[in-house]
ZAGU-328652 format. One record per residue (C-alpha): residue number from 0; residue in three letters; x, y, z. Coordinates in steps of 0.25 Angstrom, whole numbers. Layout:
REM ZAGU-328652
REC  num  residu      X      Y      Z
REC  NUM     ALA      X      Y      Z
...
REM end
This chain:
REM ZAGU-328652
REC  num  residu      X      Y      Z
REC    0     MET     67    239   -214
REC    1     ASP     61    250   -224
REC    2     LYS     67    263   -225
REC    3     GLU     53    270   -222
REC    4     ASN     55    267   -207
REC    5     ALA     71    271   -207
REC    6     LEU     70    284   -202
REC    7     VAL     62    289   -189
REC    8     VAL     60    301   -182
REC    9     PHE     63    306   -167
REC   10     GLN     60    320   -165
REC   11     ASP     60    325   -178
REC   12     LYS     73    319   -180
REC   13     GLN     75    308   -190
REC   14     ILE     82    295   -186
REC   15     ARG     88    286   -196
REC   16     ARG     87    271   -194
REC   17     VAL     88    258   -202
REC   18     TRP     84    243   -201
REC   19     HIS     96    235   -197
REC   20     ASN     97    221   -191
REC   21     GLU     82    222   -188
REC   22     GLU     82    234   -181
REC   23     TRP     82    251   -182
REC   24     TYR     96    255   -182
REC   25     PHE     95    271   -179
REC   26     SER    106    282   -185
REC   27     VAL    114    286   -172
REC   28     VAL    117    300   -177
REC   29     ASP    102    302   -181
REC   30     VAL     99    298   -166
REC   31     ILE    109    308   -162
REC   32     GLY    104    319   -170
REC   33     ALA     91    317   -164
REC   34     LEU     95    317   -150
REC   35     SER    107    327   -150
REC   36     ASP    102    336   -159
REC   37     SER    116    338   -164
REC   38     PRO    118    345   -177
REC   39     THR    130    334   -180
REC   40     PRO    125    320   -175
REC   41     ASN    136    312   -182
REC   42     GLN    147    321   -173
REC   43     TYR    139    317   -160
REC   44     TRP    138    302   -164
REC   45     GLY    151    303   -166
REC   46     LYS    155    307   -153
REC   47     VAL    145    298   -146
REC   48     LYS    152    286   -153
REC   49     ASP    165    291   -148
REC   50     ARG    163    294   -134
REC   51     GLU    154    281   -132
REC   52     PHE    158    271   -142
REC   53     ILE    175    273   -142
REC   54     GLU    178    280   -130
REC   55     LEU    169    271   -122
REC   56     GLN    173    258   -132
REC   57     LEU    159    254   -133
REC   58     SER    155    246   -146
REC   59     PRO    148    253   -155
REC   60     ILE    133    250   -155
REC   61     TRP    130    257   -169
REC   62     VAL    131    251   -183
REC   63     GLN    133    258   -196
REC   64     LEU    120    257   -205
REC   65     LYS    115    264   -218
REC   66     LEU    106    276   -217
REC   67     PRO    102    287   -226
REC   68     SER    107    300   -225
REC   69     SER    102    315   -228
REC   70     ASP    110    314   -242
REC   71     GLY    101    302   -246
REC   72     LYS    113    291   -245
REC   73     SER    114    280   -233
REC   74     TYR    126    281   -225
REC   75     MET    131    272   -214
REC   76     THR    126    276   -201
REC   77     ASP    128    274   -186
REC   78     CYS    116    266   -182
REC   79     ALA    110    259   -168
REC   80     ASN     98    250   -165
REC   81     THR     90    255   -156
REC   82     LYS     97    247   -144
REC   83     ASN    109    255   -147
REC   84     MET    105    267   -150
REC   85     PHE     99    269   -136
REC   86     ARG    113    266   -132
REC   87     ILE    118    278   -141
REC   88     ILE    108    287   -135
REC   89     GLN    114    286   -123
REC   90     SER    125    294   -127
REC   91     ILE    118    305   -132
REC   92     PRO    113    316   -121
REC   93     SER    100    320   -125
REC   94     PRO     86    323   -121
REC   95     LYS     81    316   -132
REC   96     ALA     88    304   -128
REC   97     GLU     75    297   -120
REC   98     PRO     65    301   -130
REC   99     PHE     73    295   -141
REC  100     LYS     75    282   -133
REC  101     LEU     61    281   -132
REC  102     TRP     59    283   -146
REC  103     LEU     68    274   -150
REC  104     ALA     62    263   -142
REC  105     GLN     49    266   -146
REC  106     LEU     54    264   -162
REC  107     GLY     60    251   -158
REC  108     HIS     47    246   -150
REC  109     GLU     39    251   -164
REC  110     ARG     48    242   -172
REC  111     ILE     45    230   -164
REC  112     GLU     31    233   -166
REC  113     GLU     32    233   -181
REC  114     ILE     39    221   -181
REC  115     GLN     27    213   -174
REC  116     ASN     18    221   -181
REC  117     PRO     22    228   -195
REC  118     GLU      9    235   -197
REC  119     LEU     14    244   -184
REC  120     ALA     25    249   -194
REC  121     GLN     16    253   -205
REC  122     ASP      7    260   -195
REC  123     ARG     18    269   -190
REC  124     VAL     23    272   -205
REC  125     LYS      8    276   -207
REC  126     HIS      7    286   -195
REC  127     TYR     20    290   -199
REC  128     TYR     15    295   -213
REC  129     GLU      2    300   -206
REC  130     LEU     11    309   -197
REC  131     LYS     17    316   -209
REC  132     GLY      3    318   -216
REC  133     TYR      2    310   -227
REC  134     PRO    -11    304   -232
REC  135     LYS    -17    292   -228
REC  136     GLU    -17    288   -242
REC  137     TRP     -3    289   -245
REC  138     ILE      1    283   -232
REC  139     ASP     -6    269   -236
REC  140     LYS      1    270   -249
REC  141     ARG     15    274   -242
REC  142     LEU     14    262   -233
REC  143     ARG     10    252   -243
REC  144     GLY     22    257   -251
REC  145     ILE     32    254   -238
REC  146     ALA     26    239   -238
REC  147     ILE     29    239   -252
REC  148     ARG     42    245   -253
REC  149     GLN     45    235   -241
REC  150     ASP     42    222   -247
REC  151     LEU     51    226   -259
REC  152     THR     62    230   -250
REC  153     ASP     62    216   -244
REC  154     GLU     63    209   -257
REC  155     TRP     75    216   -261
REC  156     LYS     82    214   -248
REC  157     GLN     79    198   -251
REC  158     ARG     84    199   -264
REC  159     ASP     99    205   -262
REC  160     VAL     96    219   -263
REC  161     SER    103    228   -253
REC  162     GLU     96    239   -246
REC  163     GLY     99    252   -246
REC  164     LYS    105    256   -260
REC  165     GLU    100    244   -267
REC  166     PHE     86    246   -263
REC  167     GLY     87    261   -267
REC  168     ILE     92    257   -282
REC  169     LEU     80    248   -283
REC  170     THR     71    257   -277
REC  171     ASP     76    267   -287
REC  172     GLU     74    259   -299
REC  173     ILE     57    256   -294
REC  174     SER     59    271   -293
REC  175     LYS     64    275   -306
REC  176     ALA     55    264   -313
REC  177     THR     42    269   -307
REC  178     PHE     45    285   -307
REC  179     GLY     57    287   -315
REC  180     LYS     65    292   -303
REC  181     THR     74    286   -292
REC  182     THR     70    288   -278
REC  183     ARG     80    299   -277
REC  184     GLU     75    307   -290
REC  185     TYR     60    306   -286
REC  186     LYS     63    312   -272
REC  187     GLU     70    323   -279
REC  188     PHE     57    324   -287
REC  189     LYS     49    326   -275
REC  190     ARG     58    336   -269
REC  191     LEU     62    327   -258
REC  192     GLN     74    334   -253
REC  193     ASN     78    326   -238
REC  194     PRO     83    312   -243
REC  195     LYS     76    306   -231
REC  196     GLN     63    310   -237
REC  197     ASN     56    296   -242
REC  198     LEU     52    298   -257
REC  199     ARG     38    289   -254
REC  200     ASP     34    297   -243
REC  201     HIS     31    309   -254
REC  202     MET     26    300   -265
REC  203     THR     13    302   -271
REC  204     ASP      2    290   -269
REC  205     TRP      5    287   -284
REC  206     GLU     20    287   -282
REC  207     LEU     18    278   -269
REC  208     ILE     10    268   -277
REC  209     LEU     18    267   -289
REC  210     THR     30    265   -280
REC  211     MET     24    254   -274
REC  212     VAL     20    249   -287
REC  213     GLY     34    248   -291
REC  214     GLU     39    242   -277
REC  215     LYS     29    230   -278
REC  216     ALA     32    228   -291
REC  217     THR     47    227   -289
REC  218     THR     45    219   -277
REC  219     ASP     36    208   -285
REC  220     ILE     46    209   -297
REC  221     THR     57    207   -288
REC  222     THR     52    194   -283
REC  223     ALA     46    189   -296
REC  224     LYS     60    191   -302
REC  225     ASP     67    185   -289
REC  226     SER     77    198   -291
REC  227     ARG     90    198   -284
REC  228     GLY     99    209   -281
REC  229     LEU    100    223   -286
REC  230     GLU     99    221   -300
REC  231     GLU     88    212   -302
REC  232     CYS     80    219   -291
REC  233     LYS     82    233   -298
REC  234     ASP     76    226   -311
REC  235     SER     65    223   -302
REC  236     ALA     63    236   -297
REC  237     GLN     63    242   -311
REC  238     GLU     52    233   -314
REC  239     GLY     44    235   -303
REC  240     GLY     46    250   -304
REC  241     GLU     42    250   -320
REC  242     ILE     29    244   -315
REC  243     ALA     26    256   -307
REC  244     GLY     32    266   -317
REC  245     ASN     23    261   -328
REC  246     THR     10    262   -319
REC  247     ARG     15    276   -316
REC  248     LYS     16    278   -332
REC  249     ALA      3    273   -334
REC  250     LEU     -4    281   -324
REC  251     GLU      3    294   -328
REC  252     GLN     -2    290   -342
REC  253     LYS    -16    290   -337
REC  254     THR    -17    302   -327
REC  255     GLY     -6    311   -335
REC  256     LYS     -1    313   -321
REC  257     THR     13    311   -316
REC  258     ILE     15    300   -304
REC  259     VAL     29    304   -302
REC  260     SER     26    317   -293
REC  261     LYS     34    327   -286
REC  262     THR     24    328   -274
REC  263     ASN     29    325   -260
REC  264     PHE     25    326   -245
REC  265     LEU     35    336   -240
REC  266     HIS     23    344   -237
REC  267     LEU     17    335   -227
REC  268     LYS     17    340   -212
REC  269     PRO     18    329   -202
REC  270     ASN      6    330   -192
REC  271     SER      9    336   -179
REC  272     LYS     12    323   -171
REC  273     ARG     27    321   -172
REC  274     ILE     31    309   -180
REC  275     GLU     42    300   -171
REM end
C-alpha cells in the first residue's frame, strides 16, 4: 500500500496508519491524542495498558509496527486494526469516542469499496487535493505520478527489496540522478520544515513530470535487466534517474531556465469544507 494514504485526519488531528496483513493498522497514541487532547498521549496510553491489560490480565490486542516520527525517522509503534481499535476506544472516556467510531467505520467501508472498485481510491485522492486548493492540471499529474510510483514499488517488492529504508535508498538514487538532490536535500531546498510534508505535494509541473519519467524508466529497466536485490536495483534506479536527468538538462539548456525550483504550495489555503 502506497504511503500516499498512510496519514488520515480526524477533526484536525493527524492519525498515522500502516498497511499490514491486508488491512489498516492505526497508531494507538495518535488515536488517544485525538480523543483525549492529552498533552502526553504516550503516558496516557501507558496507564491504559497497565489498567486494562496488566491488572485485568487481558491479552494485548495491539502490535508494534514501524511508523514515521516527527524527526523524520521510523520507530516501532503500538498499532491496532479497526476491530481492536474499537476495543481500545472503550477504555478512553471522551465525548469524541462515538464520532470517532463512526469515522473509523467509514474508513473501513471506503477501503472495501476501493478494493472492489480501485477508481474510487483515485477519486478520493483527487477530491482531497481539490479541497486543499491545488490546480486541476497539477492534480492530474500528481495522480498519474502516484500510479507510476505504485508500479515501481510493486516491482521492487517482487525483487527482494525491503520496504522502508531500502525503498528510501532507491528513491534517493533516482532523485539524485534526476535533480542532483536526495529527497531530504530537496525538501530542505523547498523550505519544507515539517518532516510529514510530502515533497511531491510541493513539486512544480515539470518536477512531477520528470519524477514520473525517472520512476517509469527505472521500472522498465529493472524489468528488462531482471534486477534482484538492493544493489542491482540501485544500478537500475541510477540509470532510470539519468534518463530523466538528461531530459532535465536538455530542457534547461533550450529554455535557459532551471527546472529545480524552490517553489512550493505552502501558501495554499484549504477550502472552507473540512478535510476529513
